[in-house]
C-alpha positions in Angstrom: 0.0 0.0 0.0 1.3 3.4 -1.0 0.7 6.4 1.2 0.5 9.8 -0.6 0.8 13.0 1.3 -0.8 16.1 -0.3 0.0 19.5 1.2 -2.4 22.4 1.4 -0.9 25.6 0.2 -1.5 28.6 2.5 0.1 32.1 2.3 -0.6 35.7 3.2 0.2 38.8 1.2 -0.3 42.5 2.2 -1.6 44.5 -0.7 -2.7 48.1 -1.0 -6.4 48.2 -1.8 -8.8 51.1 -1.6 -6.0 53.3 -0.2 -5.1 51.0 2.7 -2.7 48.1 3.2 -4.8 45.0 3.6 -3.9 41.4 4.5 -5.2 38.8 2.0 -5.1 35.2 3.1 -4.9 32.6 0.3 -5.6 28.8 0.7 -5.4 26.2 -2.0 -6.3 22.7 -0.9 -4.3 20.3 -3.1 -6.5 17.3 -2.4 -9.0 18.5 -5.0 -8.3 18.0 -8.7 -10.1 21.3 -9.4 -7.9 24.4 -9.5 -9.7 26.4 -6.8 -8.3 28.9 -4.3 -10.1 30.6 -1.4 -9.2 34.1 -0.5 -10.2 36.2 2.6 -9.7 39.7 3.7 -11.2 42.1 6.3 -13.2 45.1 5.3 -13.1 48.5 7.1 -15.5 47.3 9.8 -13.6 44.1 10.5 -16.0 41.8 8.7 -14.4 39.0 6.7 -14.9 38.9 2.9 -14.4 35.4 1.6 -14.3 34.6 -2.1 -13.1 31.9 -4.4 -10.8 32.0 -7.5 -10.7 29.4 -10.1 -8.2 28.7 -12.9 -9.8 29.1 -16.3 -9.0 27.7 -19.7 -6.4 30.4 -20.4 -4.5 29.4 -17.3 -5.5 32.6 -15.4 -7.1 32.7 -12.0 -10.5 34.4 -12.0 -12.8 35.4 -9.2 -15.9 33.3 -9.3 -19.1 35.5 -9.8 -20.4 36.9 -6.5 -21.1 40.3 -4.9 -17.7 41.9 -3.9 -16.6 45.4 -3.1 -15.0 47.1 -6.2 -11.6 47.3 -4.4 -11.5 43.5 -4.3 -12.6 42.9 -7.9 -10.1 45.4 -9.2 -7.2 43.3 -7.9 -8.1 40.1 -9.7 -5.1 40.2 -12.0 -2.8 40.9 -9.0 -4.3 37.9 -7.1 -3.7 35.7 -10.1 -0.1 36.7 -10.3 0.4 36.1 -6.6 -1.2 32.6 -6.7 0.9 31.5 -9.7 4.1 32.9 -8.1 3.4 31.0 -4.9 2.5 27.7 -6.7 5.9 27.8 -8.5 7.5 27.2 -5.1 5.8 23.8 -4.7 
């Protein structure tokens, strides 16, 4: 019997969004075959905003459709770059 260990990838990046430095937490569970990443960040009131990003056919990470503040949606390309950069380390 062969045992296979699969690591989850978790990392945090501080990014300027809406004029403030904000801490974005990324988590990609490797157990799933689907290329899906969960991202969370706090808004100005301290409420958590959680959203998902998925790798599309063009090999770019895109935010799955949902209601998000504009300052989150505007950073989609930056998030994609950060995820790909981190995945290269694994």
